[in-house]
N, C-alpha and C positions, 0 to 999 in steps of 0.2 A: 484652489489651484489657479494659477495665472496662465492665460493662454495668449500667445502673441504670434503673429504671422510674419515670416520673413519676406522681403521683397525680392523681385527679380531685377538683376542689374544688366543681364545680357541674355541673348537667346540660348546661350550654353548653360545657363543656370536654371534650376528648377524651383518652382514655388513649393515650399514645404511647410507643413504645419508642425509647430514645435510646442509640446506641452512641457511645462517646467514646474516642479515643486521643490521642496527643500532637499529632497534626498536623491532625486533621479531625474534625468532629462531624457526625452525621447526625440529622435530626429526621424520624422515620419515623411516618407515620400509617397505620393499617390501611386497606386498600383500600375496605372498606364505608363507613368513616367519611368518606373522601375523596369517594366517590361521592355521599354524602348532602349534602355541603357545596358541591361545585363548581357554578359557574354554567354549565358547558358541558354540552351534550348528549353522549351516548356510545352506543356499541354494544359488545356483547361476544359471545364465542363460547359454545357450549353449556355447557362446563364452567367458564366464567368464569376461564379461565387467561390470556386476553388481552383488553385493552380498547382501543378506539379512541375518542378524544375529538375533538370538532369544535371547533377553536380559531378564534375570530374573526380576521379579517385584522388584521395589525398595521400601525401607521404611526408614524413617528418625527416628533416636533416638539420641537426644542431638545434638552433633556436627558431627555426623557420618551418612553416608548413607550405608545401608546394601543391599546386593544382596544374600539373603539366602533362597529364596523361589524357589526351583528348579521345583516346580509343575506348576508355572504360569510364563509365559513369553510373550513378545510382539515382533512382527517382526519389525525390524528397518533396514532401508537402510544404508549399510555401507558407510561412507564418504571416497571416494577414491580421492587421489591427483594425477594428471597426471604431470609427470616430464620427459621431454626428451623421450616421448613415453613409459614410464614405469609407472606402477601403484604402489602407496604407500598408507600407512595409517599413518596419523600424530598422533603420540603418545602424543604430547604436547596438542593437541586439545581435545582429547577424554578421557584421564585418564583411570581409571580402569573399567569404565562402559563397555568398549570394551572387557573386559575379559583378559587383559594383563597389566603388569606394566613393568617399565624398570629402570635401574640404569646406571649411567655413572661413570666409574672409570679409571682415567688416559687416557681419550679419548676413552675408549672402552664402547660401549653401550650393555648392556645385557638385553634381554627381557625374562620375566617370566610370568607364569600364575598368574592372579590377585587373591588377597584374596577376601573374601566375604564382607569386610568392607573397606570403604574409608572415608576420611574427606569430610564433606560437603563443597562445594565451597563457597567462599566469594561473597558478593554482595555489591560493593562500593555504597555509597550514590549518588543519581542522582544530577547533577548540572543543575540548571535551570537558564534561560529559554532554553528548548530543541529546537533543529532544527531537523525536522523529514520529511522524504520523503517516500511515498508509491511507491513500484516498482513492480507492478503486473506481468510484463513481464521479470523480472530478467535481466535488461539491463546492459550494460557495467558499472562497478562501477565508481562512482565519484573519481576524483583524488584530495583529500584534503577535509577538513571539510567544511560543508556548512556555518557555522557561529561559532565563537569561544566564544560566550557568555556563552554557557553551553554545555551539552552533545548533541551529534548528534546521531540520530536513523535512521536506514533504515529498511523498512518492505517489504520484498518480499512476494508475495501471494503463500505460499507453502503448506498450509494444508486446508482440508475441512472435516467437520464432516460427517461421514457415519454411517450406522446402527451399525457396530461393529468397533470401533476405528476410525482411521483417514485415509482419502485418501490423498496420498502424490503426490504433483506436481512433474512431471518428471524433472523439472529444478532445484530441490534442489541441491545445489552445495557447497561442502566444500571449494573450492578455492575462491568462491565468498565471503563466510563468512570470510575467513582468510584475503582477500584483504581489506575488510572493517575494521576488527579488528586491522590490522596493522596500519591503519590510525587513530584509536581512536574511531571508531563508535561502537555503540551498535546495535546488530542485533536482531530485534523483528519480527519474521515472522507473517504474517496475517493468521488467521483461519476464514473460512466462514462457514455458516450454510446451504449452497446450495440455500439460499434465497427462501426456500420452506416452507411455513407455516405448511403443513401437516407433512412433515418429521420432522421439528423442534419440533412439538408437541410431536412426539414419543420419541424424545431425552430428552427434558426437563421434561417430566412427567414419565420417567423411570430411577430412580436413579441407578439401577443395571448396566446401561451402562456407568456411569460417571467415574468409576475408570480406565477403559481402556483408556479413553481420557487423564486423568491425567498422567497415567503411560507412555504413549507414548510421551506426551509433555515433561515430565521430562527427559526421556531417550534421546530424540532428543536434548534437551537443553544441557545436559551433554556431549553428544557425538559430536555434531556439534559446540558447543560453543555459543549457543543462550543465550542472557541475559534476554529476556522476550518474551512476545507474545502480539499480538493485536487481540481482538475478534471483528469480523465484522459480527454480527448477525442481519440480516435485514429481513423485511417482515415476521414478527412473529405475529400470531393471538393474538388479545388483550386478549382473554380468558386465554392465557398462560402467562400473565404478571407476576404473582407471581412465577410461575414455572421457568420462564426465570431468574428472579431475584435470585432465590435460586440456580439455575445452575451456574450462573456467580460467585456467592459468593463461591460456592464449588470449582470451578476451581481456582479462585484467592487465596483463603485461603490455599488450599492444595499445590499449586505451590509455595506459599510463604515459606512453610516449607523447600523447597529445595533452597531457596534464588533465585527464579525465579520471575521476575516482570510481571505485566499484565496491560492491558489497554483495553478499549472498545470504539467503535465508536457509536455515537448517532446522530440523526437528530436534527434540530431545532424544535421549538414547532409548532404544527398544530393540527387540529381536526381529523387527520387520525388515526384511532385506531391501525392499524397494522404497520404503518410506524413511528408513533411518540408517541402516548399515551401509547403504550406497554412498553416504556422505563421508568423504575423507576430510574431516574438519580441520585436522592439523595442516594438511596440504593447502586447503582453502585459505587458512589464516596467513600462509606465507605468500599468497598471491593477491588477495583483495585487501581493501582498506578496513572493512568491517565484516564480521560474521554475526548475523542476527539470529539469536536463538528464539524460535517460535515457542515460547513457554506456555503453550496451549495446543491442543486440547488434552487435558488429563483424562477426561471422559468424552468420547466422541458422540456426535449426534446419533450415530447408528447403534450405539450401545443399548442393550436391553437391561442394563443396570444403571440406576441413576447415580450421579456423583458430580463433584465440582469440575469446573472448566480448568481452574488453575489454583489449587490450594497452595498455601505458602510453603509447606514442607516439600511438596513435589517440585515446585519452581526452584527453590533453593538447592535441592539435591541436583537437579539437572544443570543449573548454572555452575555450581561448585565442581561437578564432574567435568564440565566442558572446559573449565579453566586449566585442566591438566593437558589440554590439547591446543587451546586458543589463548593467547595472551590477554590479560584483562583489558589492556588499552585498545583491543580490537573486538572485544565481545560486547555486543549490544543485547540487552534483555528485552524480548518481546512481551508486551502485556496486553490483555484482552479488555476491550470496552464492551463486553457482552458476557452473558451467562446462558444457562438453559433453564427452562421451566419443564419439569418432567411430570408426565402423567403416568402414574404407577398403578397398574391393575394386577392385583394378586401377585405383587412382587416383580412384575414385568414392566419395564419402563419404555416410554417413547418421549423423545426430547425435541424441543424446538427452540430457536434462538430468542432470547430476551435481551434487548438492548438496555444499557444502563439508563438511558433517558426515559425508558418506559417503566422504571421500578418505583417511583415515588408513591404510586397508588398502593403498592403493597405495604410500604412502611406506614402509610396513613391508615389503611384498613385493617392491618394485622399486627400493629405495633406490640400488642400484648403476647402474640404468639411467636414473633421472631426472636431467635436466640443467637447468642454469640458463641462460636466455637473457638476457643483460644489456641487450640492445637492447629487447626486448619487456617486460622486467621480469616474467618469469613462468617457472615451472618447466615442463618439457616431458617427456612420456613417450610412447614408441612401443613397442608390444608386438606382435611377430609372432604371428599366430593361424593354426594349421594348419586346413585344411579339415575334417579329421575332428573336431577339438576344437570347431570352430565349429558343425558340424552337430549334435554331441551337445548342446551348450549350447542350440541352438535347440529341439531335441526336449524337453529338460528344461523349457524355458520354457513350452511348451504347457500343461503341467499347472497352471500358475499363471494362465492367461488369465482364467478365470471370476472368480477372486478380484480380479484387477486391474481387470476391467470393473466389478465391483460397487463397488470402492473409488473408481474414477474417477467413477462416477455419483453416489456419495455426496458426493464432493468438489464436483461440479458443483452439486448441490443446496445445498450450504453457501453458495456465493457467488452462487447464483441464475443460473447459466448452463446452457446445454444441453450435454450430453455426447454426442459423436458416436463411435460404435463404427465405425471405418472399414472393417474387415474382420475375418475370424475371427482373424487373427494380428496386427492392429494396433489398439492402444488409445490414444486420446488424449483428454485432458480439456481443455475450452475454458475453463479457469479462467484467463483471460488478460487481460493489459493490451494484447495485440496479437492479437486474434482474427481470423485470416485464413486462408484456404485457399490454399496455394501448390502449384502443379503441378510435379511432377518428371517425369523421363522414365519412371519405373516406376509411380508411384502418386500419389494425391492425399493430402497430409499436412497436418494442421492445425498451423500454427506457433503453439505455445502456451507456449513455455518462458519467455518474458519475464515471465509473470505467475504466478498462483497455482497452477499445476498441480502435482499431487503426483508424477506419473511419466508417462513415455511409454515403452511397452514395444513393441518391434518384433521380429518374427521373420522375417528374410529367407529367401529360397529357399536350398536347399542349394547350396553352392558346391563345385565340383570342379575342381581344377587351377588355381585362381586364387590370386593373392597377396592375403592379407587381413591387415591390421594394425589395431590400435586406437591412437588418438592422443588425448592429453589436453594441453591448455594449462591449467595449474592456476590457479584463483583460491584464494589462501591468504593467510596473514598477511604473506607477503613481497610478493605482488603488490598486495594491498589497502593495505599500508603506503605504497607509492609513490603510489597514488591519493590517499590521505588527505593525503600531503604537499602535493598540489596545492591542497587547501583552504587550507592555511597560505601556501604560496608565492604563490598567485594572489589571496590575501585574499578567498576566496569566502565566501558566506553560510553554508556548512556542507555536510554530506553527507546523502544519503538512500539507504538500503539496500533493494534488492529481493532477497529478501524475508525477513521474520521467519519463522523455522522452518527455513531452509536453513543457518543458521550453526551453529557449535558453541561450546563454552566458550572455546576458544582465540581464536576470532573476537571474542567479547565482551570478552575480556581485552585484546586488541589495541585495540579501540574505546575501552575505558575509559581506557587509558593514552596514547592518541594526543594529540599536541600539535597541535591544530587552529588555533592562533593566538589563542585567547582567553586567559582568566586561568588556565586549567588548567595546572599546572606539573609534573605527574607525569613520571617518566623516560620519554622517548619510545621506543616500539618501533621508531622509524624510523631507528635508527642503521644507516646503509647498509653499514657494514662487518660487521654482525652479523646481517644479515637471513636469509641462506641457512640452511636447516635443517642441523644438524650431521650428520644421518644421511644426507643426500643428497650424492652425489658431485658436486663442484663442477666442472662443465665449462661452457664457453661456446661456443655455436654461432653461426655467422654467420646473420643473418636472411635475407640474400639467397640463400645457398647451401642452407640446410637447412630453415628453418622459414618457410613462407609466411605473410605477414600479409594475410589475405583480407578484403576489404571487399565484402560482397554487399548490393546494394540490393534491398529487397523491393518488389515491385509487385503490384497487385491486378488480377486478371483479371476 
């Protein structure tokens, strides 16, 4: 990267640092100089490490956006870029919504107060099929595109609806956005509804609250450079179905006037009123740009019967059924980068999350026992566990409880959710796209695995004289390959992975080479004759006789 410093030609000009590379330029103004020039009022903390600016309400008229309502404003966290220990504001990223403009003349940058009118930004057409990853913990950015068939989207979990406006995740980061934009990604932050049906009801049934949400979303998009948003509204009372549909339409339609795109996450079909039937998928597809089918969890963490997270027949059935309501060019297939390891005691199961990146040890240690189920399109492993070995493992795990609790609490802080320590021996983080407490016969467990949880550690009671086995239906390059084939075969709009950080290098290699049906022509990993791992003994089991395909509907008590 080449760095050069611009010189000052007069007292009216500001000395700015400009970083330039082959793809993107940043025009960085020192924070003090920005504060001196902006027309917006602001507040800051004691050490001046964070600034909140009060941005006047925006309105669209033709090809222009106006900031001419001085009586109404929204508090927006100022995007600060850290360079060599100094704080800067990127003028290229934020334009006039920050209350300043600049000109460059003979290498000299001059910053002035912004006018009340600016041109509405452009919104290039989306190229399908999209490759999409959810990043709830704002992890280290990818280096390079996931797949070159179409646009790439990254969705950090940065916003949550609250009673008045938006609650902002403390990890919102202008440098993160710029890193992805420099690589050609579109940044679409995720917005949740707290997964609270009572709170959500107060929002969707009170239209006077809606404008504040739209204003803040538009302002953040223009200031941080977001291209769109993802609505993750879950656990909504069925009685609010029509109100939810109207609310989503208002958000999508109003943001579209600013050339900001939108999407919404929906579950597969079930008879659960608050988790599935509440979604008017057809109406959503007429409002938003994309409908993301969360094609997981086929078997929830709270289930007492073991089963796969997303078997191929289950995923295909839900995708095919949804095409009756959602056009293929708007339907995005959600895929899991995780599975569950089930401890089954006398037929009763307890599950915890197993990330793809943590599975190589199983393929290495149990390669002769792992079998391929050609109906479910997944590898399967069952490991007998003796009571003595299980009890010893449980005892060993007690020593790690304090560390796990601390890690879980830190993880909860990262994405702005509460962490519940359920008992001395059970730890669960509510870093969740599905934050719900499900009652089992033995205990109350938080079903958190569909989202950004790091781990769920469980220490059951000592078992004597019982049959105990561990079971895994694997998500790996083989199972994911078949799901990615559906994107091409059904001509879907793309895929979206939950979640970034659970995958490994092999997963990313699979994604990069996948033929999703666009212009990408790399050799496909999806050669069905070469999918099974060479180190795995190739057996085929009957689904009906040996491996249950369990579909558990989660209900809210």
